[in-house]
N, C-alpha and C positions, 0 to 999 in steps of 0.2 A: 448145137453144142460147138464151141470153138475147139480147135486143136491145142495140144500143149504149147505153152509159150517158149519153152526152152529146149534145146537140142539134148539128145541123149548124151550122157557123160558129164553133164554139169554136176558140180559137187553138191552133195545132199545137205551139208552144213557149210554155210558160207560165213567165214570170219569177216566181220564188218557189216553184216546184215542187222542193222538196228531194229528195224520194224517191217512187218509186211501184213497187208490186209487184203482180203478178198471182199470187195464191196458188192452188195446185193442189188444196188440200184434203187433202193427204197429208203435210203437214209441210214441203213445200218451196214454191218459187215462182220466178217469172221477174222480173228487175228490168227496168223499162220506161223508155224514153225519152219525150219530150214527145209526139212523133208517135204513138207506139205507145199512149200513154194515150188520145189523142183518138179513136183508131180502135179501142179495146178492145171486144172482144165476148166477155165471160166465157161459158165453157161451164157446163153444170149441175155444181155442185160447186165451181166456182171463184168467186173474189171478189177485188175490187180494193181495194188499200190505197194511199192518197195522203197523203203528209206535205207540209204547205205552211207557208211563212212568212207569217203573217197580217199582217205589217207592210208587205208589198209591195202597192202600189195595184193592180197587176195581178191579184193573188190576190184581193183584196177585190172587184174587179169580176167576176171569174170566179166567185166564190162566189155573188154575187147573180144572175148571168145563166145560168150553166151547171151549177151544182151539183145542181140539182133540189130544193133545200131551200127551205122557207118563209122569207120575209123575216125573221121573227122569230127563227127558228133561226139563220140567218146572222148576225143582229146579235148574238146571245148568243155565238156562236163568235168573233166579231171584236172583242168589247168589250175595253177596255184592262186592266181589273182583273177577276180572277176569283177565286172562292173554291171549294174542292172541293165538288161536289155532283153529283147525278145526277137527270135528269128525262126523262120520255117526251116525244119530239118527233118529228114527221114519220114516224110508223110505225117509229120506231127509238128509240134511246137517245142522249141528249146528256149527256156525262160530262165533268167538269172534275177534273183530278188535278194533283198537285204532286210534283215529284222534287227531290232534293237537287242542288245546283249544284256538280258536281266538276270543272268546267272549269279549266284552269290559271289561277292568280291569283285565282279567285273564292272567295267564302266559301260553305261548304256550306249555311248557313241562308238564304242568298238563293235561295230555292227557285224552280225553273223550272216555269211554268205549261204544262200540256198539255191542249189542248181536243180532245174526241173526239166525233165523231157516228158511229154505226154503224147501219146498217140492211140490208135484204136486198141482198146482192151487193156492197156497198161499205163501206169505212170511211174517214173523213176524220180526220186528226190535224192540229192546227194548233199551232205554237209559234214563239217568237221566238229563244230561245237554244238552243244545242246540248244535248241530253239523251243522256247516255251509255247509259241503259237502252234507248233506242231502238236504239243501236248493238248492244247485246247481243241484241236481238230479231232484228235483221237478220242477225247472225251465225248464229243458230239456224236461220233460214230458209235461209241459203245452204248450210248443212250438211244440210238436209233434215230437221231435227229441230224445226221450228218449229210454229206452230198449224195444226191440221187444220180448224179451223172459226172463226167469228167470236167465239164464246164462249171458245174456247181462246186466241184472240188477246188478249182482254181480260184473262183469268185470268193468261197468261204475263206480259203487260205489267205488270199490278199486282204480281206476285210480284218481277219484276226491279226495279221501282221500290223495293219494300220491302227487297230484298237490299241495295241501296246505302244506303238509310236506315239499315238495321241496322248497316252498317260504320261510319257516321258516329257513331251513338249509342254503339257499342262503343268507339270512339276517345274519345268524350267521357267515358265511364266511366273509361278508363284514365288520362286526364289528371286526373280527380278522384282517383283512387287514388294517383297520383304526389304530388299536392298534399297529401293526408292524411299521407303517409309522410314528406314533407320539410317539414311545417309548422314544425318546430323548428330546422331546419338551413339553409334557404335564405332569401335576403334577402326581408323582408317586402314591399318595394316590388315586387319581381319577381312575387311570388305574388298581390299584389292585382290587378295587371293581368291575369294569367292566370285568376283567379277571375271577374273581370268579363267576360272573353271567354266563359268557360264558361256563365255565367248568361245572357248576352245570346243565346248560340247556343241554349240550351235553350228560352228563352222564345220565340224566333222560330220554331224548328222546331215547337214545340207549337201555335203559332198556326195553322199550316196542316195539321198531322197530326191534330188533334182533329176538325176538320170533315171530313177525308178519311175518318176512320173511320166517320162518320155517312153519308158518301157510299157507302162499301162496304157498310154495313148496309142502305141502301136498295137497292143493287144485288143483294145476296144475297136480298132479299125480293121483288125485281121479277120477275113471271111473264112472261117474254118468250120468243118462239119462238127467239131467239138462243142462249138458255141451256138446258142440260139440268139434270137434278137433280145430276149430278156437278159441274157448273159452279157451282151454288149452294152446294154443300158446300165447294168450293175457296174461293169468295168469302167464305163465313162464316169459314173458317180464316184468310184474309188479314185479315179484320176483327179476328179475335181477336189475330192477330200485331201488328197495328197498335195495338190497345189496350195490349199489353204494352210497345210502343215509347213510347206516350204515358206509361205509368206509369213507365218507366225515365227518361224525360225529367223527370218530376216528382221522381223520386228523386235524380237527378243534381243537379237544382236545389237541392233541400233539402240534400244532402250538401255541395254547394258553399257553402251558407249556413252550415252548421255549421263547415266549415273556415275561413270568413271570420270567424266569431265567435272561433274559437280563435286565429286570426292576430291579430285586433284585441286580444284578451286578452294574448297573448304580447308584442306591441308595446307595449301599455299597461304591462305588468309591467316590461319592459326599460327604458321611459322613467322609470318611478317609481324603479327601482333607480339609475338614473344621477343622477336628481335627488336621491335620498337620499345618495349618495356626495358630490355636490357640496355639499349642505347640511352634511354632517359636515366637509368641508374648510373650508367658510366659517366654521363654528362654531369650528374650531381656530384659524384665522388671525385671527378677529375680536379676540380680546384681544391677540395678537401685534402686530396693526396698531395697536392702541390704544397699546401700549407704545412701538413705534417712533414713532408720531406725538407721544406725549408727550415723549420724549427728543429729538425733533428740533426742539422749539421753540427759538427763537434768543433765549434770555434766560440770565442768569447763575444760578449755583446748581444746575446740573444735576449729580447725584451721579456721581462717577467721571470728570468732564471733565478733571481734572488728573492722573488715574492712568494709567500705561502699561497697566495690566491692565483699564481701564474697559470696552473694547469686548469683550474676552474674557469678561469676567463678565456683561455684558448678554447676549451670544449665548448663554452657557451657561444663563443664567436663562430665556431665552425657549425654549430647547430643553426644559429641564425642565418648563416650563409646558405646552408642546405635549404632552409625554409624559404629563404629569398629566391633561390634558384627554382624551386618547385612553383612558387608563386608566379614567377616570371614565365615559366613554361606553360602554366595554366592560363595566364593572361594572354600569351600568344596562341593559345589553343593547340599547343603541340601534342597534348595528351588529354 
């Protein structure tokens, strides 16, 4: 039997403790309340997982006083901004990951930070916003098909994060496909807004997924007692999978750029065609306007002013002039 994880005097109810599980090492576990966590005494083969809201002052104080982690490790876990990385700390591993934000009303590219410290007998995860991949992991544990060890915990969590990232990237690809097919039929203004959204989303996702790939490479190479050879293989596979995601994001961004160029070309061609038609119309009406202006001067001697057929003859002459101009433009293949 292991000794109690926390010192005497730790608060029984911790404001900001989102979730806690005592994992049995067989794929299942027991969900714990605050008092149960404070008095937790894991048996051999068991380990404790706590998920905390790092923005709560009570959690920050608890981490410094009762988590049994070095002050520098706690400061790293509580920092406001993080990038995906992996370092050895306090005889365990300090891991920073990112997951897509699929909460209602949120943008997927506004990625959720997840801070993890894992060592012998315990795992701390800290976050601010809800992460659906953790819900997936809890569901697996509730069914008894969750992680059997701490290495399994990290491998499962990484793959669950990548599963949801993959769905977002697939959706991004589908949107690019739709735009490529409709570039000649849909309003250009609508497409330009959609293209800007796709490119912004791809750039933001890549900003965090690229360093996360390096973090997984570091994890796969890290020789820790928490990981078996099988875990290293799974982590390398996850790193390769993430590499493909980064390449897909680059491809989606480039395809969106090609679609944007095609769209701009089409819009420019449409504008030129309209300007050309207006120029032809202006060229036809320019001599007609000259004739009407000339005949409209208020002086004597205007031909046909005294004739009852004058207006008819002038209109007929102007129509013949317009037809003649159109025929001339057509003969010169100007339109």
